[in-house]
N, C-alpha and C positions, 0 to 999 in steps of 0.2 A: 519471475523474471529478474535477472540480475540488475543491480542499481545502474550500471553503465548504460543499459538499454533504456531504463526509465529517464536517465539524464538526456540521452540522445533524442528519444522520441518526445520528451518534454520540451526540448529546445525547438524541435521541428514544429510541434503543436503550438507553442507560444509564438513563434515567428508567423505561422499561418494565421493565428488568431489576430495578431497585431496587423497583418496585411488585410485581413477581411474586415476588421473593425479598427480603422486607423484613428478613430477618436479615443481609443484606449491609451491611457497614459503609459509611458515606458515602465514606470514603477509597478503598475498593475500587471503588465505583461511579465515583469520579472517575478512578481509574487506568484503568478500562475505557473511559471517555469519552476520555481523553487518548490512549490507545493506538489508538483507532479512527481517529485522523487523524495522529498523530505518526509512524506507520509510514512516512509519505510523506517522512520526512527523507532517505531514500535517494535520492529524486528530486532533492532539493536538492544532495546530495553529487555526483551525476552532473552536474548543471548546472554546479557550481563546477569540477569536473574538466574538463568539455568547453569551458568558456568562460574559465577562469582568473580569473573574477570572483566575489568574495563579494557577498552581498546578495540578499535574498529577491526584490526586484523584478527583478534580473538573471536570476534563476532563472525567474521568470514569463515574461520576454521570451524566454528560451531556449526554453521549452516552447511558447510561442506560435509561434515560428519553426519548431520541429519539427512542430507540428500543421499548419501551412500546407504544409510540404514533404510530409508524409504524405498530405494530401488530394490534392495534385498527383500523387503516385505512385499512390495508390489509383485515381484517375481513369484512369491509364494502364495499370492492371492489375498494378502492381508491389506486392507484399505483402512488405515487409521487416519484420524484428523491430525493435522499438524499443530504447531503451537498457536495459541490464540493471540491475534494481533488486533487490538482494540481500535486503532485508527482506521482499519479497513472495514469496519462494520457499517451497516446501513444507518444505525442510530447515530453514530459519530458523524457520518456524512450529513445527516439531516440536522444535527446540532450546529454544525458549521454553516450550513445553509441558513438556518434560522438566525444565527448571529449576523450573517450577511444581510438579511432582510431587515432585522429589527435593531441591531446594535451598530454595526459599522460595515458599510458596503464593500470594503476591502476583502471581507470574508467570502464574498461571492466569487472572487478570483481564486481564493484558496479552495473553495468548494469545486470549482470547475477543474482545477489542477488535480485535486484528489479524485474526482470522478473519472477524469481521463486516465489517471494511474490505475484505478480499479478496473476500468474497462480493459486496459492492457493486460492486467493480471488475469482477468477472467478468460480473455482470448488465449493467453499463454497456457493457463491451466487446462483449458478445454483441448488445446492442441496436444498437450502432453498427457492427457487423460488423468489429470490430477485435481479436478474440481472438488473431489470429495475431501481434500486436505484442508480446505478453508471453511471456517465458521463465519458466516456473513451477518448473523444476528446476535447482538449482545444479549438481548432478552432470552433467546434460546440457550445461550451459553450459561447464563446465570441460572435459569430454571433447571438445567441439567445438573447443577451442583447443589440444589436444595434437597 
């Protein structure tokens, strides 16, 4: 899902959350909103690593190229995993949740925003028949490299 849609749906979700839970501080709702799309920073890190170029537009060009390559492969029946994005893994989500429970409750809002983001990603990937592209488990990714 493109970042603009995560920003849009993150704003809608944050507003609804604030309406449903009016005791939520505006700052916490803002954290929820920001975490609903800033989780994609790992995509930027991957693009910089793979291209050696800084800059958001270089990252967009990289993923445009990756998308074109993926469509060609999909048409030929090739189903390869995409780049590994660590912030999107179950373990990272659980780590943030544990920080929210045991360290600082602000991380609960980060976790909720990240979870919302991941649910949107899963829905989008299922709709586009791309669920095979994502590795959801950091442990499996590590074990495959041993």
